[in-house]
N, C-alpha and C positions, 0 to 999 in steps of 0.2 A: 730757624729753631727757636722759639723764644723760652721754651723750656732748657734747652742746653744751654741757651746763654743767662739761664737764670742759676740754673747748677753748675757750670765754672765759676762765675763770680763769685756764689755761695759755697761749692766747694775749695776755690784756693782761699778764700778769706777764711773762711773757719777751719779747714779742714789742715790748711797750710802755714796760718798765722804762727800758730804756736807749735805745733808739734805733728807726728806722724801717725797714721792708724796705730803704733807702735813705738814709741818713744825708745825702747830697748829694740835690739835684733829679736825676732822670732823665736832664734837658738840661741840665746842668750843662757849663760851659765852663771851660776853664782860666784863662781871663780872670776872671773873676766870683770875687769873695772869697770862700773855706770858712766855714764856721760853725769857731769856736772854741772851745777847750778841749775839757770833758768830752764834748758831742754829737760833736765833728769824730771823723771816722772814721780810724785811724791806715796808714801807708801800707806800713809791716812790721809783721811778729807781734808785739804788745805782749802780754809774759808774765802782767802784771799784769789786762790786758782781759780774757785767756784765762782766769784762775782766777775772775776776776767775774765773767765768763758762765756757768764748771762751777757756782760755787756759786750763784749764781740757780735754772739749768737745774736741780740736785738739789731746793734746796729748794721749787721750784715744786713737782716733781714728786712729793715724798715729801707736800706740801699738799695735794693737788689728789689724790692717790685718796687720804689719810688721808680728806678729808671725804667723797667719793664712796663712801668703804666704811661710813664712820658713815650717810651719809642713806638711798644705796638699798638695801645689801645686809646691814646689821647683823639684822632681823628675819628673813630671806629663807631657808626651809628649804634646804640645802645636800646636794647628792647629789656622783656621783660624775662625774669630768670627762665630758662630751661635748659633741658638736657636736649644730648645731640649723639647719636652710636654715628662715630668714623673709625669703627673697628675695621673695617673690610679696607678702606683709605692706606692708601704709601707702603702698601704690602707690609704692615707693621713697622713698617723702620721708625716711625715717630712712636711706636709704643718702646721699641727696643732703648729708645732715647729717655722716656721716661723713669725704664728701668734703672737705666744708667744715674740718672740723675738721683734717683729715692738712693740709690746705693752708694754714691761717695758721698751724698751730704752726711748721711748716716756713719758711714766711714770716718769720716773729718769728726765728726762729734765724738763717736766712740774714741779717739783716741784723744781730745781734748778733758774728756771729762775723764779718763785715766791717766793725764797729765794732772789733774787737779786732784788725784787720791782716791777717785770711786774704786770700787769693787768690781770685778767681771760683770758682777750680774748687772746692778743698776747702770754701769758705764752703757752695758749693752742696750738696755732697756731705753733708758734715755736716749741714748745717741740714736738710735733704731726709729724709734717714736718721733723725734725733730727731724730727721733723715725724711719720712713721711711726711711728716704736716709740712715742713719746709717747703712742697711744692704745691700742695692746695689750693692755696690762692690765684693762683695759675686757673685752674677751674672755674672758682668764685667768678673772676674777670671775664674767662669765656662765657660761664653763663649768662652775664649781661649782655652779651654783644649779637648785634644780630648775624655776622660773619661766621663765627663759630658758637658753642655751645659747650654746656660742663658735660665731661665724659666716663662714665663709669671704667672704661678700659683703661683710661688715661690715670684713674684713680688703683687700680689692681694692680697696674704695672709701677706706680711709685711704691706701692706695699710690698711687692716680690723683689726691686730692688734695695729698699728698706730692712726687708726681713732677709736677704740673703747675710745683708751686713751683720744683723742681731745674729742669724745660726752662726755663722763661724766663729763670732766670737764665742757665742756659750760650747760651743761644741769646742774649739781648738785653744780658744785666746789667739788666735791669730788668723790672718784672712788667707784662708787658701784656697777660694775659689773668688777671683775675682772682677767684676767688671770693667773694660778698658775698652777704649775708643780709639776708632782711626779716623782719617778722612783722604781722600784723595781726588785732584780736581776733574771736573768731567765736563763734556760739552753742553750739557743741560742748562747749565747757570749760564753762559754765553749765551745760547739761545731765547731761556727764559731767565733775563736776570732780572725781574721785578717778582718774580714768584721762588728761586732760589738764591737770590742774593747775589752781591758786588763786591770785589775785593775782600775784604775780612770776613764778611759777611759768609760766604760760601761754604766756607766749615760748619758751620751755624744752622746753613738752611737746606744747603742742595743733597737732601734724601740722597739721590744716586750716588756719591760718594763717600757716604758716611757707610762703617761698619762697627756693630758692637760686638765685643769679642766677653766670653768667659776665659779666663785663664787660669789652670790649675796649676797647683805648686807641687809639684811631682817629688822633691828632695821629702815634703814633711809625708807622704804616706808610703815611703820605703822603709822597711823593717828595721826598726832601732838595734842600733851595734851590727847592723849586718855592713857586708864588703862595699856591696851597691850604693846604700847612702852614704858611704863614708867618702865613694870617689863621686858619685853625682853631684854637679854643680847645682847649689843651694840656689842662683839665679835663674835657671834653667826651667820656664814652664812651657807646658801646650796650651794653644790657646786654639777655641772654637769661635769662628767670627758669624755673622749673619748681615746680610746686607742685600740689596735690590736693585734692578737696574731698570729702565723704560718706566717710570713715575715723572709724568707729567704734568698731574692734577686729573681733572675732569671729569669728577666725582659727582657732577648735580645729578646726574641721570643714576647714581648708584653705581654697582659692579658692572659695568656692562660687557659684552662680547669684545666690545675694543679694547676693553681698558686689561681685561684676562690676555689676551692677544699681544698688549703693548708690553706689562711688566713682566719680570719673572726674577725668581729669589734666587741668591748665591750663598753658598754654605763655605766655610773656608776651615783649612787647619793648618796650624802653623805653630810653630817654635815660637816662645817669648822670653826677654828676660823681665825679669823681677828685680827691676830698682829697687826696691823696699828689702830686698834679700842682700845686699853687697852690701860686702862688713865694711864699716869704716866707725872711727871712734869722734869722728867730728860730728857735733848736735846737727851744728847749720845745716854740713853737707846730708846728713840724713834726713831732716828734713827737706828738704829739694827732692830728695832723690822721692821720698813718699809722696811730695804733691805730682812730679811728674809720671811718679808708678801709672795714672792713669789714661796714660796715653801706650797704646801698642806701638810699640818701634817697626818701623820697616824690617819684612823679615819673609825668607821663602815661604811661598804656600800654596797649599795645594784646593783648587777651587773645584765645588759642584755647583752648577746650575742647570734651571730648567730649561733653558734656551739652549746650549750647545754642549752638554755633561760635563767632562772633566776638562778640567783645564790647569796648567802649571806657570808657576812666577817664582821668577829666581828671586826681584824683590820687590814684595806688595805694601803698599800703603795703606 
């Protein structure tokens, strides 16, 4: 999955190199000590930090797309620009990956702009735009290949993810609703290694094992000053997940009855650990927790799927 590869590289480079989605804990109070030095967010625009963010952004952008061009597009036959409707393929698991990528790119850039001293609106606006635009060149590259084509559905998914990060920041100045990702190995990658990858490629390419989550920060919605909010763990979220099974490709003839019978959707309800809400005064650890927070850690989950109905997992990845 080339989009996931790009977004992970881009997110880790931009969102994790300098700061988290919030340099200060989301529940930070004025009387609490701030982080010091390099990690602490500026209160006014810092031109040196803006220049650093710009440089990191451009470097990451160039490296990411140089790598993806060489890895995926070098030997693929080219053609004139064209659009391709792939919205019915892969049970939209790939579209969820695009939304996840747009969100994580925007989340990282919002954090960087806040670190450089920009106010809430400009951090959210510029971060959200870059999160959306950063995945756009993939559609340009796809549009000139015979194998694929530019997809309106992909662009909409990119915008949805970036828009979620922007909305979170504007409404609450924190990421109350977070996109996350998890993967579990499946037999499909062993049967179709050319399609779903081998080794470390599997989490990026095997759609059957990918689950995209929306994790809700419950603590932030509880009434302020109430006993429940005081007792409820800040790090304990509730997540809703989406995945699919039976994905083997074969869409040359469209969404045929054979494809419909083979593929089925999976929906999950699970607790989730919000690593970015774990209290720590160590700036480096806080950055690490925020970067790792894009992963939904293994946890119990209730599954509802289109083939077997409800199913319980004591530990779902």
